[in-house]
C-alpha positions as CSV (number, residue, x, y, z in Angstrom):
1,X,122.8,-28.7,199.4
2,X,125.5,-30.8,200.8
3,X,128.9,-29.6,200.0
4,X,129.9,-33.0,198.6
5,X,127.2,-33.1,195.9
6,X,128.0,-29.6,194.4
7,X,131.1,-30.8,192.5
8,X,129.2,-33.8,191.1
9,X,126.2,-31.7,189.9
10,X,128.5,-29.0,188.5
11,X,130.5,-31.5,186.5
12,X,127.3,-33.1,185.2
13,X,126.0,-29.7,184.1
14,X,129.3,-28.8,182.4
15,X,129.1,-32.0,180.4
16,X,125.6,-31.2,179.4
17,X,126.6,-27.7,178.5
18,X,129.2,-29.2,176.1
19,X,126.6,-31.5,174.5
20,X,124.1,-28.6,174.1
21,X,126.7,-26.4,172.6
22,X,127.7,-29.1,170.1
23,X,124.0,-29.5,169.1
24,X,123.5,-25.8,168.7
25,X,126.5,-25.6,166.4
26,X,125.1,-28.4,164.3
27,X,121.7,-26.7,164.2
28,X,123.3,-23.4,163.1
29,X,125.2,-25.2,160.4
30,X,122.0,-26.5,159.0
31,X,120.3,-23.1,159.3
32,X,123.0,-21.5,157.3
33,X,122.5,-23.9,154.4
34,X,119.9,-23.4,151.6
35,X,116.6,-25.1,152.4
36,X,116.4,-28.7,151.3
37,X,114.5,-31.8,152.4
38,X,117.8,-33.3,153.6
39,X,118.4,-30.1,155.7
40,X,114.9,-30.3,157.0
41,X,115.3,-33.9,158.1
42,X,118.6,-33.1,159.9
43,X,117.0,-30.0,161.6
44,X,114.0,-32.1,162.8
45,X,116.5,-34.7,164.3
46,X,118.5,-32.0,166.0
47,X,115.3,-30.4,167.5
48,X,114.4,-33.8,169.0
49,X,117.8,-34.2,170.6
50,X,117.9,-30.6,171.8
51,X,114.4,-30.9,173.2
52,X,115.5,-33.8,175.4
53,X,118.9,-32.4,176.4
54,X,117.8,-28.9,177.2
55,X,114.7,-29.8,179.2
56,X,116.6,-32.5,181.1
57,X,119.4,-30.0,181.8
58,X,117.1,-27.2,182.9
59,X,115.2,-29.6,185.2
60,X,118.4,-30.8,186.8
61,X,119.5,-27.3,187.4
62,X,116.2,-26.4,188.9
63,X,116.1,-29.5,191.1
64,X,119.7,-30.2,191.9
65,X,121.7,-27.0,191.7
66,X,119.7,-23.8,192.3
67,X,117.7,-24.8,195.4
68,X,120.8,-25.4,197.4
69,X,122.6,-22.3,196.1
70,X,119.6,-20.1,197.0
71,X,120.0,-21.1,200.6
72,X,123.8,-21.4,200.7
73,X,125.7,-19.8,203.6
74,X,127.7,-17.6,201.3
75,X,125.8,-14.4,200.4
76,X,127.6,-14.1,197.1
77,X,126.3,-17.5,196.0
78,X,122.8,-16.7,197.2
79,X,122.8,-13.4,195.4
80,X,124.2,-14.9,192.1
81,X,121.8,-17.8,192.2
82,X,118.8,-15.5,192.8
83,X,119.9,-13.2,190.0
84,X,120.3,-16.1,187.6
85,X,116.9,-17.6,188.4
86,X,115.2,-14.3,187.9
87,X,117.1,-13.5,184.6
88,X,116.9,-17.0,183.2
89,X,113.9,-18.5,184.8
90,X,111.7,-18.2,181.8
91,X,114.1,-19.8,179.4
92,X,112.7,-23.3,179.9
93,X,109.2,-22.1,179.0
94,X,110.4,-20.2,176.0
95,X,112.4,-23.2,174.8
96,X,109.3,-25.5,175.2
97,X,107.2,-23.0,173.3
98,X,109.8,-22.9,170.5
99,X,109.9,-26.7,170.2
100,X,106.1,-26.8,170.2
101,X,105.8,-24.1,167.6
102,X,108.1,-25.9,165.2
103,X,107.1,-29.6,165.7
104,X,105.2,-29.8,162.4
105,X,107.1,-30.4,159.2
106,X,104.5,-28.4,157.4
107,X,105.2,-25.4,159.7
108,X,108.9,-25.7,159.0
109,X,108.5,-25.9,155.3
110,X,105.9,-23.1,155.1
111,X,107.7,-20.7,157.4
112,X,111.4,-21.6,157.0
113,X,112.7,-18.0,157.3
114,X,110.7,-17.4,160.5
115,X,111.9,-20.7,161.9
116,X,115.5,-19.8,161.2
117,X,115.1,-16.4,162.9
118,X,113.4,-18.0,165.9
119,X,116.1,-20.7,166.1
120,X,118.9,-18.1,166.2
121,X,117.0,-16.2,168.9
122,X,116.6,-19.2,171.1
123,X,120.1,-20.5,170.5
124,X,121.4,-17.0,171.5
125,X,119.5,-17.2,174.7
126,X,120.8,-20.7,175.5
127,X,124.3,-19.7,174.7
128,X,124.0,-16.6,176.9
129,X,122.8,-18.8,179.8
130,X,125.6,-21.3,179.4
131,X,128.2,-18.6,179.1
132,X,127.0,-17.0,182.3
133,X,127.0,-20.2,184.2
134,X,130.3,-21.3,182.9
135,X,132.0,-17.9,183.4
136,X,130.3,-16.5,186.4
137,X,128.5,-19.1,188.5
138,X,130.9,-22.1,188.4
139,X,134.0,-19.9,188.9
140,X,132.3,-18.3,192.0
141,X,131.6,-21.8,193.4
142,X,135.2,-22.8,192.8
143,X,136.5,-19.6,194.3
144,X,134.6,-20.2,197.5
145,X,135.8,-23.8,197.5
146,X,132.3,-25.3,197.0
147,X,133.0,-27.0,193.7
């Protein structure tokens, strides 16, 4: 990846991280409330937004960030990028499965407690990934003057 594009991609991904974090906070706020039809509607809206944001974000990482990092001239960057893709590579699939599993209003109503538990699990995975990228990957790029 050209050195000039890395800062642009990194900043874009950081903005997306902020948006996803905001949406996850809103989702968790709804999950902590007693079930109601109003809550259900807000949850369904948030799932639609998260579906678009997360999948766009993961696609951009997979296409714009990680390929260049995996072939970077700095061994630390190659090693970190390789580790991250191995550890986090299945998250997009897991998130897609989660969204698919909970598309139906009837499924949400009939299995609310399972949905809440599943939502906390996937949110934790997303938060873990964002935290690792924000606190390990991006600082590494900055330290090596690539960002």
